C-alpha positions as CSV (number, residue, x, y, z in Angstrom):
1,M,15.7,-15.7,-2.1
2,E,15.8,-12.9,0.5
3,A,14.2,-13.0,3.9
4,R,10.9,-11.3,4.0
5,I,10.1,-8.8,6.7
6,K,6.9,-9.4,8.5
7,T,4.0,-7.3,7.2
8,G,3.1,-5.8,10.5
9,L,6.7,-4.5,11.0
10,L,6.8,-3.1,7.4
11,V,3.5,-1.3,8.0
12,Q,4.8,0.3,11.2
13,A,8.1,1.4,9.5
14,G,6.2,2.7,6.5
15,I,3.8,4.8,8.5
16,R,6.7,6.3,10.5
17,H,8.6,6.9,7.3
18,C,5.6,8.9,6.0
19,E,5.4,10.9,9.2
20,A,9.0,11.8,8.9
21,K,8.3,13.1,5.4
22,L,5.3,15.1,6.8
23,L,2.8,12.9,4.9
24,S,-0.4,11.7,6.5
25,A,-0.6,7.9,6.6
26,M,-3.2,5.8,8.3
27,L,-3.7,2.1,8.8
28,R,-7.2,1.4,7.4
29,R,-7.2,-2.4,7.8
30,R,-5.0,-4.7,9.9
31,G,-4.3,-8.1,8.3
32,D,-2.2,-11.1,9.2
33,A,0.8,-9.8,11.2
34,D,3.3,-12.2,9.7
35,A,2.4,-12.6,6.0
36,G,-0.7,-10.7,5.1
37,A,-0.8,-9.0,1.7
38,L,-0.2,-5.2,1.7
39,L,-2.0,-2.6,-0.4
40,V,-1.1,1.1,-0.2
41,K,-3.7,3.6,-1.4
42,V,-2.1,7.0,-2.4
43,S,-4.5,9.8,-2.5
44,R,-3.5,13.0,-4.3
45,L,-6.1,15.0,-2.4
46,D,-7.8,16.1,-5.7
47,G,-10.3,13.3,-5.9
48,S,-7.9,10.9,-7.6
49,A,-5.9,8.0,-6.2
50,A,-3.8,5.0,-7.1
51,L,-3.3,1.6,-5.5
52,F,0.0,-0.1,-5.0
53,S,0.6,-3.7,-4.0
54,R,3.7,-5.4,-2.6
55,V,4.5,-8.4,-4.7
56,T,7.2,-11.1,-4.9
57,S,9.5,-10.6,-7.9
58,F,10.8,-13.3,-10.2
59,S,14.1,-13.3,-8.3
60,G,12.3,-14.0,-5.0
61,G,12.6,-10.4,-3.6
62,T,9.7,-8.0,-3.0
63,E,8.8,-5.0,-5.1
64,W,5.9,-2.6,-5.5
65,Q,3.5,-2.8,-8.4
66,R,0.9,-0.1,-9.3
67,S,-2.1,-2.4,-9.3
68,S,-4.6,0.3,-10.4
69,G,-2.9,0.9,-13.8
70,E,-1.0,3.9,-15.0
71,D,-3.7,6.4,-14.8
72,W,-5.0,8.1,-11.7
73,L,-8.5,6.9,-10.9
74,P,-11.4,8.5,-9.1
75,D,-11.3,7.8,-5.4
76,A,-14.6,5.9,-5.6
77,E,-13.1,3.4,-8.1
78,I,-10.2,2.7,-5.8
79,E,-12.6,2.1,-2.9
80,K,-14.6,-0.4,-4.9
81,R,-11.3,-2.2,-5.7
82,L,-10.4,-2.3,-2.0
83,E,-13.8,-3.8,-1.1
84,S,-13.2,-6.5,-3.7
85,E,-9.7,-7.2,-2.4
86,I,-11.1,-7.6,1.2
87,R,-13.7,-10.1,0.0
88,F,-11.0,-12.1,-1.8
89,D,-8.4,-11.9,1.1
90,P,-9.7,-11.0,4.6
91,D,-6.1,-11.0,5.9
92,I,-5.1,-8.1,3.8
93,W,-3.5,-4.9,5.2
94,I,-4.5,-1.5,3.8
95,V,-2.6,1.7,4.4
96,E,-3.8,5.1,3.0
97,I,-1.4,7.9,2.3
98,E,-2.3,11.5,1.5
99,N,0.4,12.7,-0.9
100,P,-0.3,15.4,-3.4
101,G,2.9,14.4,-5.3
102,G,1.5,10.9,-5.8
103,E,4.5,8.9,-4.8
104,N,4.3,5.8,-2.7
105,P,6.8,6.3,0.2
106,F,6.7,2.6,1.0
107,E,8.8,2.0,-2.2
108,E,11.7,3.8,-0.5
109,L,11.7,1.0,2.2
110,S,12.1,-2.0,-0.1
């Protein structure tokens, strides 16, 4: 099992990584600094978005899962999902990235 980086540090690194790629990234919700769950909303700037979550793999490492399904969803649907996630886990982190290409740059950090 690999050592897990603290969520707060991962968020800081991910936002800086996005800035280096000239992508807008903002912290929308700060969660537990050490072990809070992390969701990344990627907006394509056309009214559609996807939601990615950092999960533990079967091997004990971490990976990214597209938790909103394969299709791009209307932004309003993603926002409803985020509200539900906050009610379920108040220690959750949420980062929003504006990326017309639709990729999740946080995946490059794992």
